[in-house]
N, C-alpha and C positions, 0 to 999 in steps of 0.2 A: 405360494410357494414352488417352483417343484426344483430339486437340486441335486447331480449323481453326481457322487466324489471320489474316485477312483485312491488308493493307496497301495504301499506293499512292492510299487516294484523295488530296481537296486539292477546292485550289479551279483552276478553270480555266476560263477566259472559251470563248463561245461559239465553236465550228466549230473548237474545241481538242479531244486525244486526251491521255485515263492509258491507258496499263495494271494493270490490281488482280491480286494476284496473295494467291495460298491457298493456304498449308503446311500441308500435313500431316503429322500427327504419329501414330507410332500404329496405322495403318492400310494394308494396299496400294492404291495407289488407280483401276491399274487393274481391278480386281475395283467399282467402286466405279463407280456412275451419281452423277457429281458434277453440278453446277446454281447455280447464280446468279440471288438470287433480289437485290430488295432495294425499299426501304418508305417513301415520299415522306410528309413533314410531314401530319399528320390523314388516310391513307388505308391501307390494306388493304395486308398484305407483296402484292406481285406479283413473279410467272415473268419468266428476266428471261431466262436459255440453260441448253442442258443439254449436257452428252460424254454418251456413253453408255460402260460398260466395252468394253477391249476382246475381251472375246468377244463385247460385239455390234457389233463392227466400228469403238467409238470414233466415232460419228456424232455434230454437232452441230444444233442444233436453233433457233432463235431466238423468243424473240416479236413479232413485227408492229408491232412502233412501234420496235424494234433494231435486223431485219433488213434487211442489209448496211452495219450500221454498225459492228455489236462484231462479236468472236471471241473464243467459248471457244476453249482448247488444254490440256495438259495436257501437263506434261514427270513421267515416271513416277519418273525414275532419281531425278529431284528430291522427288518429293513433291508439286509444284506443282499446280498450276492458275490458269491465266493469264482473266483477258476482257480485249481490248483494245478499248477504245474510243473509237471516231473522228467525227470530224461531231457535239460533241457539243451538245447541244438545254441549255435553263434546263430543259427539264421532263422531265430526264434525272437533276436534281438529288434525290440522294436517305440512305440509309443501303444500301450496298449487301452481302451477307451470303453465306456460302459455304454448302457441302450436300451430305452424302454420303450417298447411299444404298445400301442390299443390306439389304433384309428381312429380316430385320426391326430392323436399322439404319437411325438416323437421326441422324444426327449436325451440326451448327449451329458458325458460328465465330459473332464477337461483329460483326463487323460494319466494316466501310471506311470513311465520308462523301466523299459526293463531289458536291463544288457548282459548277455551270455558270451562272456571271453576271460580267457587266460593271464 
């Protein structure tokens, strides 16, 4: 059974940092495109960041709104995917979700809340 479990969310002041983790079980994350999405209250879920499979070079890509502030990374041995979030802004407040894709498989975690507020 595949499970993705996010952790690391919480309350942080503007300008602060958080590191989210996504613990994967039941899959080899090196073979999956791993992504982070977020959903703010009253808004649609939006894509945040992607890291491709090892075969595809493990390349990272980011939404314009987070580029230069967020970093996605992966530890294949520990089956963990991270999202390092720096220079956080109030508009980063959302539930953050981990996603694993290898067509036709598409798995989601339950999300972790990030609140950026003074």
